[in-house]
C-alpha positions as a Markdown table, in Angstrom:
| # | Residue | x | y | z |
|---|---|---|---|---|
| 1 | Met | -7.3 | 32.7 | 8.1 |
| 2 | Leu | -9.0 | 35.4 | 10.2 |
| 3 | Val | -8.8 | 38.0 | 7.4 |
| 4 | Glu | -10.9 | 35.7 | 5.3 |
| 5 | Leu | -13.1 | 34.7 | 8.2 |
| 6 | Val | -14.3 | 38.2 | 9.1 |
| 7 | Pro | -15.9 | 39.1 | 5.7 |
| 8 | Leu | -17.7 | 35.8 | 5.8 |
| 9 | Leu | -19.1 | 36.6 | 9.3 |
| 10 | Phe | -20.5 | 39.9 | 8.0 |
| 11 | Gln | -22.0 | 38.1 | 4.9 |
| 12 | Tyr | -23.7 | 35.5 | 7.0 |
| 13 | Ala | -25.0 | 38.2 | 9.4 |
| 14 | Asn | -26.5 | 40.1 | 6.4 |
| 15 | Leu | -24.4 | 43.2 | 7.3 |
| 16 | Thr | -23.4 | 45.5 | 4.5 |
| 17 | Val | -20.0 | 46.4 | 5.9 |
| 18 | Thr | -16.7 | 46.9 | 4.3 |
| 19 | Pro | -14.0 | 46.2 | 6.8 |
| 20 | Arg | -11.0 | 48.6 | 7.0 |
| 21 | Tyr | -7.9 | 47.0 | 8.4 |
| 22 | Tyr | -4.9 | 48.6 | 10.1 |
| 23 | Glu | -2.0 | 47.1 | 12.0 |
| 24 | Ser | -1.9 | 47.4 | 15.8 |
| 25 | Pro | 1.2 | 49.2 | 17.1 |
| 26 | Leu | 1.8 | 46.2 | 19.3 |
| 27 | Pro | 0.7 | 42.8 | 17.7 |
| 28 | Ile | -0.3 | 41.1 | 21.0 |
| 29 | Ala | -3.6 | 40.4 | 22.6 |
| 30 | Gly | -2.9 | 42.9 | 25.3 |
| 31 | Asp | -1.5 | 43.4 | 28.8 |
| 32 | Leu | -2.7 | 45.5 | 31.7 |
| 33 | Leu | -0.1 | 48.2 | 32.3 |
| 34 | Pro | 0.8 | 49.7 | 35.7 |
| 35 | Asn | -1.1 | 52.9 | 34.9 |
| 36 | Gly | -4.3 | 50.9 | 34.4 |
| 37 | Thr | -4.4 | 51.0 | 30.6 |
| 38 | Trp | -4.1 | 48.1 | 28.2 |
| 39 | Asn | -1.8 | 47.7 | 25.2 |
| 40 | Gly | -2.0 | 45.5 | 22.2 |
| 41 | Val | -5.3 | 45.0 | 20.3 |
| 42 | Thr | -7.2 | 45.2 | 23.6 |
| 43 | Gly | -5.9 | 48.7 | 24.0 |
| 44 | Glu | -7.1 | 49.6 | 20.5 |
| 45 | Leu | -10.6 | 48.3 | 21.2 |
| 46 | Leu | -10.8 | 50.1 | 24.6 |
| 47 | Ala | -9.6 | 53.4 | 23.0 |
| 48 | Gly | -12.4 | 53.1 | 20.4 |
| 49 | Arg | -10.0 | 53.1 | 17.5 |
| 50 | Ala | -11.2 | 49.6 | 16.4 |
| 51 | Asp | -14.5 | 47.8 | 16.6 |
| 52 | Ile | -13.2 | 44.2 | 16.1 |
| 53 | Ala | -9.8 | 42.7 | 16.7 |
| 54 | Val | -8.8 | 40.3 | 13.9 |
| 55 | Phe | -6.5 | 38.5 | 16.4 |
| 56 | Pro | -6.7 | 35.1 | 18.2 |
| 57 | Ile | -7.7 | 35.8 | 21.8 |
| 58 | Ala | -8.2 | 33.0 | 24.4 |
| 59 | Arg | -11.5 | 33.0 | 26.2 |
| 60 | Gly | -11.6 | 33.2 | 30.0 |
| 61 | Val | -8.3 | 35.0 | 30.8 |
| 62 | Gly | -6.6 | 38.4 | 30.3 |
| 63 | Pro | -8.4 | 40.8 | 27.9 |
| 64 | Ser | -11.7 | 38.9 | 28.1 |
| 65 | Ser | -12.4 | 40.8 | 31.4 |
| 66 | Val | -12.5 | 44.2 | 29.7 |
| 67 | Ile | -13.7 | 43.4 | 26.1 |
| 68 | Asp | -16.3 | 41.2 | 24.5 |
| 69 | Leu | -15.5 | 38.0 | 22.6 |
| 70 | Thr | -17.3 | 36.3 | 19.8 |
| 71 | Tyr | -18.1 | 32.6 | 20.0 |
| 72 | Thr | -15.0 | 30.5 | 19.5 |
| 73 | Tyr | -13.8 | 29.7 | 16.0 |
| 74 | Asp | -11.1 | 27.1 | 17.1 |
| 75 | Glu | -11.1 | 24.7 | 20.1 |
| 76 | Leu | -7.4 | 24.1 | 20.2 |
| 77 | Gly | -5.2 | 24.5 | 23.3 |
| 78 | Leu | -1.5 | 24.8 | 24.2 |
| 79 | Gln | 1.3 | 22.5 | 23.0 |
| 80 | Met | 5.1 | 22.5 | 22.9 |
| 81 | Leu | 7.4 | 23.3 | 20.0 |
| 82 | Val | 10.7 | 21.4 | 20.2 |
| 83 | Lys | 13.7 | 20.9 | 17.9 |
| 84 | Gln | 14.2 | 17.6 | 16.2 |
| 85 | Glu | 17.7 | 16.1 | 16.5 |
| 86 | Leu | 19.2 | 13.5 | 14.2 |
| 87 | Thr | 20.1 | 10.3 | 15.9 |
| 88 | Ser | 22.5 | 7.6 | 14.7 |
| 89 | Ala | 21.0 | 4.4 | 13.4 |
| 90 | Ala | 24.2 | 2.4 | 14.2 |
| 91 | Ser | 23.4 | -0.3 | 16.8 |
| 92 | Ser | 24.3 | -3.9 | 17.3 |
| 93 | Ser | 20.6 | -4.8 | 17.7 |
| 94 | Leu | 19.5 | -2.8 | 14.7 |
| 95 | Phe | 18.6 | -6.0 | 12.8 |
| 96 | Leu | 15.9 | -6.6 | 15.4 |
| 97 | Ala | 14.3 | -3.1 | 15.1 |
| 98 | Pro | 12.0 | -3.8 | 12.1 |
| 99 | Phe | 9.8 | -6.0 | 14.3 |
| 100 | Thr | 8.6 | -5.5 | 17.9 |
| 101 | Thr | 9.6 | -7.9 | 20.6 |
| 102 | Ser | 6.1 | -9.4 | 20.7 |
| 103 | Leu | 6.2 | -10.1 | 16.9 |
| 104 | Trp | 9.6 | -11.8 | 17.1 |
| 105 | Leu | 8.3 | -14.1 | 19.9 |
| 106 | Val | 5.1 | -15.0 | 17.9 |
| 107 | Leu | 7.2 | -15.7 | 14.8 |
| 108 | Val | 9.6 | -18.0 | 16.7 |
| 109 | Ala | 6.6 | -19.8 | 18.2 |
| 110 | Thr | 5.1 | -20.2 | 14.8 |
| 111 | Val | 8.3 | -21.6 | 13.2 |
| 112 | Val | 8.8 | -24.0 | 16.1 |
| 113 | Gly | 5.2 | -25.0 | 16.4 |
| 114 | Met | 4.5 | -25.7 | 12.7 |
| 115 | Pro | 6.8 | -28.7 | 12.3 |
| 116 | Val | 5.3 | -30.2 | 15.5 |
| 117 | Leu | 1.8 | -29.7 | 14.2 |
| 118 | Ile | 2.7 | -31.1 | 10.7 |
| 119 | Gln | 4.4 | -34.2 | 12.3 |
| 120 | Ile | 1.2 | -34.8 | 14.2 |
| 121 | Phe | -0.9 | -34.5 | 11.0 |
| 122 | Ala | 1.5 | -36.9 | 9.3 |
| 123 | Lys | 1.0 | -39.5 | 12.1 |
| 124 | Leu | -2.8 | -39.1 | 12.1 |
| 125 | Ser | -3.2 | -39.3 | 8.3 |
| 126 | Pro | -3.3 | -42.8 | 6.7 |
| 127 | Leu | -1.5 | -41.3 | 3.8 |
| 128 | Gly | 1.3 | -40.1 | 6.1 |
| 129 | Ala | 4.9 | -39.5 | 5.6 |
| 130 | Phe | 6.0 | -43.0 | 4.6 |
| 131 | Glu | 5.0 | -46.3 | 3.1 |
| 132 | Leu | 5.9 | -49.9 | 3.9 |
| 133 | Ile | 7.4 | -52.0 | 1.0 |
| 134 | Lys | 7.5 | -55.8 | 1.5 |
| 135 | Leu | 9.9 | -58.0 | -0.5 |
| 136 | Arg | 10.6 | -61.7 | -0.3 |
| 137 | Asn | 13.2 | -63.9 | -2.1 |
| 138 | Leu | 10.8 | -66.6 | -3.4 |
| 139 | Thr | 13.5 | -68.8 | -4.8 |
| 140 | Ala | 15.4 | -69.0 | -1.6 |
| 141 | Lys | 12.1 | -69.2 | 0.3 |
| 142 | Ser | 13.3 | -66.5 | 2.7 |
| 143 | Arg | 11.2 | -64.5 | 5.1 |
| 144 | Thr | 9.5 | -61.4 | 4.0 |
| 145 | Gln | 11.7 | -58.3 | 4.4 |
| 146 | Glu | 10.1 | -54.9 | 5.2 |
| 147 | Phe | 11.5 | -51.6 | 3.8 |
| 148 | Lys | 10.1 | -48.4 | 5.2 |
| 149 | Val | 10.5 | -45.7 | 2.6 |
| 150 | Val | 10.3 | -42.4 | 4.4 |
| 151 | Cys | 10.4 | -38.8 | 3.3 |
| 152 | Glu | 13.7 | -37.0 | 3.2 |
| 153 | Asn | 12.8 | -34.8 | 6.1 |
| 154 | Asp | 11.3 | -37.3 | 8.6 |
| 155 | Ser | 10.4 | -34.7 | 11.2 |
| 156 | Tyr | 9.4 | -31.9 | 8.8 |
| 157 | Phe | 11.7 | -29.5 | 10.7 |
| 158 | Met | 13.8 | -29.1 | 7.7 |
| 159 | Asp | 10.8 | -28.4 | 5.5 |
| 160 | Ile | 9.7 | -25.6 | 7.9 |
| 161 | Leu | 13.1 | -24.2 | 8.4 |
| 162 | Gln | 13.8 | -24.1 | 4.7 |
| 163 | Ala | 10.5 | -22.2 | 4.2 |
| 164 | Ala | 11.4 | -19.8 | 7.0 |
| 165 | Thr | 15.0 | -19.0 | 5.7 |
| 166 | Ser | 15.0 | -19.6 | 2.0 |
| 167 | Ser | 13.0 | -18.5 | -1.1 |
| 168 | Asn | 14.2 | -21.5 | -3.1 |
| 169 | Val | 12.6 | -24.5 | -1.5 |
| 170 | Glu | 11.2 | -27.7 | -2.8 |
| 171 | Gly | 7.6 | -28.7 | -2.4 |
| 172 | Pro | 6.5 | -30.8 | 0.6 |
| 173 | Thr | 7.4 | -34.5 | 0.2 |
| 174 | Ala | 4.3 | -35.8 | 2.0 |
| 175 | Lys | 1.5 | -37.4 | 0.0 |
| 176 | Ser | -1.5 | -36.3 | 2.2 |
| 177 | Trp | -2.9 | -32.9 | 1.5 |
| 178 | Ala | -3.5 | -32.6 | 5.2 |
| 179 | Val | 0.2 | -32.1 | 5.4 |
| 180 | Arg | 0.9 | -30.5 | 2.1 |
| 181 | Leu | -1.6 | -27.7 | 2.4 |
| 182 | Pro | -0.4 | -26.1 | 5.7 |
| 183 | Ile | 3.2 | -26.4 | 4.5 |
| 184 | Leu | 2.5 | -24.8 | 1.2 |
| 185 | Tyr | 0.7 | -21.9 | 2.9 |
| 186 | Phe | 3.5 | -21.6 | 5.4 |
| 187 | Tyr | 5.8 | -21.0 | 2.4 |
| 188 | Phe | 3.6 | -18.1 | 1.3 |
| 189 | Phe | 3.4 | -16.9 | 5.0 |
| 190 | Met | 7.2 | -16.7 | 5.3 |
| 191 | Val | 7.6 | -15.0 | 1.8 |
| 192 | Val | 5.3 | -12.2 | 3.0 |
| 193 | Val | 7.0 | -11.9 | 6.4 |
| 194 | Gly | 10.5 | -11.9 | 4.8 |
| 195 | Ala | 9.4 | -9.2 | 2.3 |
| 196 | Ala | 8.0 | -7.1 | 5.1 |
| 197 | Tyr | 11.2 | -7.5 | 7.2 |
| 198 | Thr | 13.4 | -6.5 | 4.2 |
| 199 | Ala | 11.4 | -3.3 | 3.5 |
| 200 | Ser | 11.2 | -2.3 | 7.1 |
| 201 | Phe | 14.9 | -3.0 | 7.7 |
| 202 | Ala | 15.8 | -0.9 | 4.6 |
| 203 | Ser | 13.8 | 2.0 | 6.0 |
| 204 | Phe | 15.7 | 1.8 | 9.3 |
| 205 | Leu | 19.0 | 1.9 | 7.4 |
| 206 | Thr | 18.0 | 4.8 | 5.0 |
| 207 | Val | 15.4 | 7.0 | 6.7 |
| 208 | Asn | 16.7 | 9.6 | 9.1 |
| 209 | Asn | 15.7 | 9.0 | 12.7 |
| 210 | Phe | 14.8 | 12.1 | 14.7 |
| 211 | Ser | 14.4 | 12.6 | 18.4 |
| 212 | Ser | 13.7 | 15.5 | 20.8 |
| 213 | Lys | 14.7 | 16.3 | 24.3 |
| 214 | Val | 11.1 | 16.8 | 25.4 |
| 215 | Asn | 8.1 | 14.7 | 24.4 |
| 216 | Ser | 5.5 | 15.7 | 27.1 |
| 217 | Leu | 4.7 | 18.4 | 29.6 |
| 218 | Glu | 5.3 | 15.9 | 32.4 |
| 219 | Gln | 8.8 | 15.2 | 31.2 |
| 220 | Leu | 9.5 | 18.9 | 31.0 |
| 221 | Ala | 8.3 | 19.2 | 34.6 |
| 222 | Arg | 10.4 | 16.3 | 35.9 |
| 223 | Asp | 13.7 | 17.4 | 34.4 |
| 224 | Pro | 14.9 | 20.7 | 35.9 |
| 225 | Thr | 17.7 | 21.0 | 33.3 |
| 226 | Leu | 15.1 | 21.6 | 30.5 |
| 227 | Lys | 14.2 | 25.2 | 29.8 |
| 228 | Tyr | 11.0 | 26.5 | 28.2 |
| 229 | Val | 9.7 | 29.8 | 27.1 |
| 230 | Ile | 6.3 | 31.5 | 26.6 |
| 231 | Glu | 5.3 | 34.9 | 25.4 |
| 232 | Asp | 5.4 | 37.6 | 28.0 |
| 233 | Asn | 1.7 | 38.6 | 27.4 |
| 234 | Gly | -1.7 | 37.2 | 26.6 |
| 235 | Ala | -3.6 | 34.2 | 27.7 |
| 236 | Thr | -0.7 | 31.7 | 27.8 |
| 237 | Leu | 1.2 | 33.9 | 30.4 |
| 238 | Ala | -2.0 | 34.4 | 32.4 |
| 239 | Tyr | -2.7 | 30.6 | 32.4 |
| 240 | Phe | 0.8 | 29.8 | 33.7 |
| 241 | Gln | 0.5 | 32.5 | 36.4 |
| 242 | Asp | -2.9 | 31.6 | 37.7 |
| 243 | Ser | -3.3 | 27.9 | 37.0 |
| 244 | Ile | -3.8 | 25.5 | 39.9 |
| 245 | Asp | -2.7 | 22.5 | 37.9 |
| 246 | Pro | 0.2 | 20.7 | 39.9 |
| 247 | Ile | 2.3 | 20.3 | 36.7 |
| 248 | Ile | 2.0 | 24.0 | 35.9 |
| 249 | Gln | 2.8 | 24.9 | 39.4 |
| 250 | Gln | 5.9 | 22.8 | 39.3 |
| 251 | Leu | 7.0 | 24.5 | 36.1 |
| 252 | Arg | 6.2 | 28.0 | 37.3 |
| 253 | Pro | 9.6 | 28.7 | 39.0 |
| 254 | Arg | 11.4 | 28.0 | 35.8 |
| 255 | Leu | 9.2 | 30.2 | 33.6 |
| 256 | Gln | 11.0 | 32.3 | 31.0 |
| 257 | Thr | 9.4 | 34.7 | 28.6 |
| 258 | Val | 10.0 | 36.0 | 25.1 |
| 259 | Arg | 8.6 | 39.1 | 23.5 |
| 260 | Ser | 7.1 | 37.5 | 20.4 |
| 261 | Ile | 6.4 | 34.2 | 18.5 |
| 262 | Arg | 9.5 | 34.9 | 16.4 |
| 263 | Asp | 11.7 | 35.1 | 19.5 |
| 264 | Gly | 10.2 | 31.9 | 20.9 |
| 265 | Val | 11.0 | 30.0 | 17.7 |
| 266 | Ala | 14.5 | 31.4 | 17.6 |
| 267 | Ala | 15.1 | 30.3 | 21.2 |
| 268 | Val | 14.3 | 26.7 | 20.3 |
| 269 | Gln | 16.3 | 26.8 | 17.1 |
| 270 | Ser | 19.4 | 28.1 | 18.9 |
| 271 | Gly | 19.1 | 25.7 | 21.7 |
| 272 | Glu | 18.6 | 28.4 | 24.4 |
| 273 | Ala | 15.3 | 26.7 | 25.2 |
| 274 | Ser | 14.2 | 23.1 | 24.9 |
| 275 | Ala | 10.5 | 24.0 | 24.3 |
| 276 | Tyr | 8.4 | 26.9 | 23.3 |
| 277 | Ile | 4.8 | 26.7 | 24.6 |
| 278 | Ala | 2.0 | 28.5 | 22.6 |
| 279 | Glu | -1.3 | 27.9 | 20.9 |
| 280 | Ser | -1.4 | 24.7 | 19.1 |
| 281 | His | -2.5 | 26.0 | 15.7 |
| 282 | Val | 0.3 | 28.5 | 15.7 |
| 283 | Leu | 2.9 | 25.9 | 16.5 |
| 284 | Gln | 1.5 | 23.5 | 13.9 |
| 285 | His | 1.9 | 26.1 | 11.2 |
| 286 | Ile | 5.5 | 26.9 | 12.3 |
| 287 | Ala | 6.5 | 23.2 | 12.4 |
| 288 | Gly | 5.2 | 22.8 | 8.8 |
| 289 | Gln | 7.6 | 25.4 | 7.4 |
| 290 | Leu | 11.2 | 25.3 | 6.4 |
| 291 | Pro | 13.8 | 24.3 | 7.6 |
| 292 | Cys | 11.5 | 21.4 | 8.8 |
| 293 | Asn | 13.4 | 20.6 | 11.9 |
| 294 | Leu | 10.8 | 21.6 | 14.5 |
| 295 | Gln | 8.1 | 19.3 | 15.9 |
| 296 | Val | 4.9 | 19.8 | 18.0 |
| 297 | Val | 4.8 | 17.4 | 20.9 |
| 298 | Gly | 2.7 | 16.7 | 23.9 |
| 299 | Ala | -1.1 | 16.6 | 24.6 |
| 300 | Leu | -3.3 | 19.7 | 24.4 |
| 301 | Phe | -3.7 | 21.6 | 27.7 |
| 302 | Gly | -4.6 | 25.0 | 29.0 |
| 303 | Pro | -7.1 | 27.5 | 27.4 |
| 304 | Asn | -8.8 | 25.8 | 24.5 |
| 305 | Gly | -11.1 | 28.4 | 23.0 |
| 306 | Leu | -9.9 | 31.1 | 20.5 |
| 307 | Ala | -12.3 | 33.9 | 19.6 |
| 308 | Leu | -12.2 | 37.4 | 18.1 |
| 309 | Gly | -12.2 | 40.4 | 20.3 |
| 310 | Val | -14.9 | 43.1 | 19.9 |
| 311 | Arg | -15.5 | 46.5 | 21.5 |
| 312 | Arg | -17.7 | 46.2 | 24.5 |
| 313 | Gly | -21.2 | 47.4 | 23.7 |
| 314 | Trp | -20.7 | 47.1 | 19.9 |
| 315 | Pro | -24.3 | 46.6 | 18.4 |
| 316 | Tyr | -23.2 | 43.9 | 15.9 |
| 317 | Thr | -21.7 | 41.4 | 18.4 |
| 318 | Gln | -24.8 | 39.2 | 18.7 |
| 319 | Ala | -25.3 | 39.1 | 14.9 |
| 320 | Leu | -21.6 | 38.0 | 14.5 |
| 321 | Asn | -22.1 | 35.3 | 17.1 |
| 322 | Val | -25.0 | 33.8 | 15.2 |
| 323 | Ala | -23.0 | 34.0 | 12.0 |
| 324 | Met | -20.1 | 32.3 | 13.8 |
| 325 | Leu | -22.3 | 29.4 | 14.8 |
| 326 | Gln | -23.6 | 28.9 | 11.3 |
| 327 | Leu | -20.0 | 28.9 | 9.8 |
| 328 | Met | -18.9 | 26.3 | 12.3 |
| 329 | Gln | -21.9 | 24.1 | 11.8 |
| 330 | Asn | -21.9 | 24.0 | 8.0 |
| 331 | Gly | -18.2 | 23.2 | 7.8 |
| 332 | Val | -16.9 | 26.5 | 6.5 |
| 333 | Gly | -14.8 | 26.8 | 9.6 |
| 334 | Asp | -13.2 | 23.4 | 9.0 |
| 335 | Glu | -12.5 | 24.3 | 5.4 |
| 336 | Leu | -10.8 | 27.5 | 6.4 |
| 337 | Arg | -8.7 | 25.7 | 8.9 |
| 338 | Arg | -7.5 | 23.1 | 6.4 |
| 339 | Lys | -6.8 | 25.8 | 3.9 |
| 340 | Trp | -4.7 | 28.1 | 6.1 |
| 341 | Val | -3.2 | 25.6 | 8.6 |
| 342 | Gly | -3.3 | 22.0 | 7.1 |
| 343 | Asn | -2.4 | 22.9 | 3.5 |
| 344 | Gln | 0.4 | 25.1 | 4.5 |
| 345 | Asp | 2.5 | 22.2 | 5.8 |
| 346 | Ile | 5.3 | 21.7 | 3.4 |
| 347 | Cys | 7.4 | 19.4 | 5.6 |
| 348 | Thr | 5.0 | 16.4 | 5.8 |
| 349 | Ser | 4.7 | 14.4 | 2.7 |
| 350 | Ser | 2.0 | 11.7 | 2.2 |
| 351 | Ser | 4.7 | 9.5 | 0.6 |
| 352 | Gln | 7.1 | 9.9 | 3.5 |
| 353 | Val | 8.6 | 6.6 | 4.5 |
| 354 | Ser | 8.1 | 5.5 | 8.1 |
| 355 | Asn | 10.4 | 3.3 | 10.0 |
| 356 | Arg | 8.0 | 2.2 | 12.7 |
| 357 | Ala | 8.6 | -1.3 | 14.0 |
| 358 | Leu | 6.0 | -3.7 | 12.7 |
| 359 | Gln | 3.6 | -5.3 | 15.3 |
| 360 | Ser | 1.8 | -8.6 | 15.5 |
| 361 | Thr | -1.5 | -6.9 | 14.5 |
| 362 | Asp | 0.1 | -5.9 | 11.2 |
| 363 | Phe | 0.2 | -9.6 | 10.3 |
| 364 | Ser | -3.0 | -10.7 | 11.9 |
| 365 | Gly | -4.6 | -11.5 | 8.5 |
| 366 | Leu | -1.7 | -13.9 | 7.7 |
| 367 | Trp | -2.2 | -15.8 | 10.9 |
| 368 | Tyr | -5.9 | -16.0 | 10.4 |
| 369 | Thr | -5.5 | -17.6 | 7.0 |
| 370 | Leu | -2.8 | -19.9 | 8.4 |
| 371 | Phe | -5.2 | -21.1 | 11.0 |
| 372 | Cys | -7.8 | -21.7 | 8.2 |
| 373 | Ala | -5.2 | -23.8 | 6.3 |
| 374 | Ile | -4.6 | -25.9 | 9.5 |
| 375 | Ala | -8.3 | -26.3 | 10.0 |
| 376 | Ile | -8.7 | -27.5 | 6.4 |
| 377 | Gly | -5.9 | -30.0 | 7.1 |
| 378 | Val | -7.8 | -31.3 | 10.1 |
| 379 | Val | -10.9 | -31.8 | 7.9 |
| 380 | Ile | -8.8 | -33.7 | 5.3 |
| 381 | Ile | -7.4 | -36.0 | 8.0 |
| 382 | Ile | -10.9 | -36.8 | 9.1 |
| 383 | Trp | -12.0 | -37.5 | 5.6 |
| 384 | Glu | -8.9 | -39.7 | 4.9 |
| 385 | Asn | -9.5 | -41.8 | 8.0 |
| 386 | Leu | -13.2 | -42.1 | 7.2 |
| 387 | Met | -12.4 | -43.3 | 3.7 |
| 388 | Val | -10.0 | -45.9 | 4.9 |
| 389 | Asn | -12.4 | -47.2 | 7.6 |
| 390 | Val | -15.2 | -47.4 | 5.0 |
| 391 | Leu | -13.1 | -49.4 | 2.6 |
| 392 | Gln | -11.9 | -51.7 | 5.3 |
| 393 | Ser | -15.5 | -52.3 | 6.5 |
| 394 | Phe | -16.9 | -53.1 | 3.0 |
| 395 | Pro | -14.7 | -55.6 | 1.2 |
| 396 | Ala | -16.6 | -55.3 | -2.1 |
| 397 | Leu | -16.3 | -51.6 | -2.2 |
| 398 | Arg | -12.6 | -51.9 | -1.3 |
| 399 | Ser | -12.0 | -54.3 | -4.1 |
| 400 | Ser | -13.8 | -52.0 | -6.6 |
| 401 | Phe | -11.9 | -49.0 | -5.4 |
| 402 | Leu | -8.5 | -50.7 | -5.5 |
| 403 | Ser | -9.1 | -52.1 | -9.0 |
| 404 | Gly | -9.5 | -48.6 | -10.2 |
| 405 | Thr | -6.6 | -47.2 | -8.3 |
| 406 | Asn | -4.2 | -50.0 | -9.3 |
| 407 | Ser | -4.3 | -48.7 | -12.8 |
| 408 | Leu | -2.4 | -45.6 | -11.8 |
| 409 | Lys | 1.2 | -45.7 | -13.1 |
| 410 | Tyr | 4.3 | -43.9 | -12.1 |
| 411 | His | 7.2 | -44.2 | -14.6 |
| 412 | Glu | 6.3 | -47.7 | -15.7 |
| 413 | Ser | 5.7 | -48.8 | -12.1 |
| 414 | Val | 2.2 | -49.9 | -11.0 |
| 415 | Gly | 0.9 | -48.4 | -7.8 |
| 416 | Asp | -2.2 | -47.2 | -6.0 |
| 417 | Leu | -3.4 | -44.2 | -4.0 |
| 418 | Phe | -1.7 | -45.6 | -0.9 |
| 419 | Ser | 1.8 | -46.0 | -2.5 |
| 420 | Ala | 4.5 | -43.4 | -2.9 |
| 421 | Gly | 5.8 | -42.1 | -6.1 |
| 422 | Asp | 9.0 | -43.0 | -7.9 |
| 423 | Glu | 10.9 | -40.4 | -5.9 |
| 424 | Asp | 10.6 | -42.7 | -2.9 |
| 425 | Arg | 11.1 | -46.0 | -4.9 |
| 426 | Ala | 14.5 | -44.7 | -5.9 |
| 427 | Asp | 15.8 | -45.8 | -2.5 |
| 428 | Phe | 15.5 | -49.5 | -3.3 |
| 429 | Thr | 15.2 | -50.0 | -7.1 |
| 430 | Asn | 18.1 | -50.4 | -9.3 |
| 431 | Asn | 16.9 | -47.9 | -11.9 |
| 432 | Pro | 13.7 | -45.8 | -11.6 |
| 433 | Ala | 13.6 | -45.5 | -15.4 |
| 434 | Tyr | 13.9 | -49.2 | -15.9 |
| 435 | Glu | 12.5 | -50.3 | -19.3 |
| 436 | Val | 11.2 | -53.8 | -20.0 |
| 437 | Pro | 12.4 | -55.3 | -23.3 |
| 438 | Ala | 9.5 | -56.8 | -25.1 |
| 439 | Gly | 9.4 | -60.6 | -25.1 |
| 440 | Ser | 12.3 | -61.0 | -22.6 |
| 441 | Ala | 12.3 | -63.1 | -19.5 |
| 442 | Ser | 11.9 | -59.9 | -17.5 |
| 443 | Asp | 8.7 | -59.3 | -19.4 |
| 444 | Arg | 7.4 | -62.7 | -18.4 |
| 445 | Ile | 8.5 | -62.1 | -14.8 |
| 446 | Ala | 6.4 | -59.0 | -14.8 |
| 447 | Lys | 3.4 | -60.9 | -16.1 |
| 448 | Leu | 3.8 | -63.5 | -13.4 |
| 449 | Ser | 3.9 | -60.9 | -10.6 |
| 450 | Ser | 0.9 | -59.0 | -9.4 |
| 451 | Pro | 1.0 | -55.9 | -7.0 |
| 452 | Thr | -1.3 | -56.0 | -4.0 |
| 453 | Thr | -2.8 | -53.3 | -1.8 |
| 454 | Ser | -0.7 | -54.3 | 1.1 |
| 455 | His | 2.4 | -53.4 | -1.0 |
| 456 | Glu | 3.7 | -57.0 | -1.0 |
| 457 | Ala | 6.1 | -57.4 | -3.8 |
| 458 | Gly | 4.3 | -60.3 | -5.5 |
| 459 | Thr | 3.6 | -64.1 | -5.4 |
| 460 | Leu | 5.9 | -65.5 | -8.0 |
| 461 | Lys | 5.9 | -69.2 | -7.5 |
| 462 | Asp | 9.2 | -71.1 | -7.2 |
| 463 | Glu | 8.4 | -73.4 | -10.2 |
| 464 | Ser | 7.8 | -70.3 | -12.3 |
| 465 | Val | 11.3 | -69.0 | -11.5 |
| 466 | Asp | 12.8 | -72.4 | -12.1 |
| 467 | Arg | 11.0 | -72.6 | -15.5 |
| 468 | Ile | 12.5 | -69.3 | -16.6 |
| 469 | Leu | 15.9 | -70.4 | -15.4 |
| 470 | Asp | 15.7 | -73.6 | -17.4 |
| 471 | Gln | 15.3 | -71.5 | -20.6 |
| 472 | Gly | 18.8 | -70.3 | -20.1 |
| 473 | Glu | 18.1 | -66.6 | -20.0 |
| 474 | Tyr | 19.3 | -66.2 | -16.4 |
| 475 | Glu | 22.4 | -67.7 | -14.9 |
| 476 | Ser | 21.1 | -67.7 | -11.4 |
| 477 | Ala | 18.0 | -67.1 | -9.3 |
| 478 | Asp | 19.7 | -64.0 | -7.8 |
| 479 | Ala | 19.9 | -62.4 | -11.2 |
| 480 | Cys | 16.2 | -63.3 | -11.8 |
| 481 | Met | 15.2 | -61.8 | -8.4 |
| 482 | Thr | 17.2 | -58.6 | -9.1 |
| 483 | Asp | 15.0 | -58.0 | -12.2 |
| 484 | Leu | 12.0 | -58.8 | -10.2 |
| 485 | Ala | 12.8 | -56.3 | -7.5 |
| 486 | Ala | 13.5 | -53.7 | -10.1 |
| 487 | Met | 10.1 | -54.3 | -11.7 |
| 488 | Leu | 8.3 | -54.0 | -8.4 |
């Protein structure tokens, strides 16, 4: 990156210069030796053998006291490089891992609360979960008997539990859309939640889980058994020696050094050290290379400005500083950073599967739409009650309305908007598919009976039944009434 940056600096500074590079005998920023001289790239600048050091030097410490520095080209600080260790996924509670605890609690509350809410809706709606059928044996002049035809799942708990645990469920049995709409959407809700759980659980079973001994600088300071290393020269060493940060002071007695970046990485790979502390951009590049078992952890800390070193008194320093500002402001610096740091990462794939536990916020859209379905159900309940009250208050309108709805038929059975379908009538009729033979006594019984809006079976007069019995087509009144019940 720096080799490409330097020619751009000269170009933006309008300097016709052709850089000539050579490698420093010691590839470090530089240390002050006991004899008062400096080694590394700082020593090369002080000796006059170089005008500019194409090497990252932190501002404010070490060599910056004897050489000049350009404006910073990177604002990164220090971080820790640690080794990733594969952890076993086997656990008795692994099936709970795809969802966080808060999400499990919210889902349980939803599954328990929905049937309670639906039951309330069914009670409030005039087209609720059941209808009342009245039958009377007219021949015997018996009292009217009431039959309450209810849905199969009276409390709706089974409807909700089936939706929560099975993908093969029947539709809601209620007639009111105030009940049907929330249940139908809850089916969709649970399909999405179930699919998300399946995918997340599969990732927990198949994706390798990695962990590290150290995740933060504070953890490194608290655990005296954890070892760390830094380079034995440069700004990082100076920072650890001179910092007044309490955490750094706590770490200072355990300070161990290595000669180079390569030695620091080797110490972490071999397990001799739990962490290697260095400049963040250097560690990010190392972690992105094979064998892809290293990870950069912890927040940034320490010196956070990297610059190029120049010989003190060099006449082009000011021009390079102006050029550096231009490069950073027009985005060229960011482009170089992405090219040489971000794009060099071969370990992180954009398609990498994550086994992060899903949270409640991940499903917030589902709950918002569920609340909308419930709100629509409330509106439907209000409309249904308003409609019933209006029809009861205006008899003429009620008669006109019912005369139209009485023409609705369900499998040869006459009904209205307030009656259940044949799936409910199967509980008390002999045959839901009962066919009336043309011209038979049963046909005449049907003509003599008339359904009413109160669901009363009919008003067949005793003399009408007796007249049909006299014709010899029925042996008894009970047989006649059996056909009558089947017709109604």
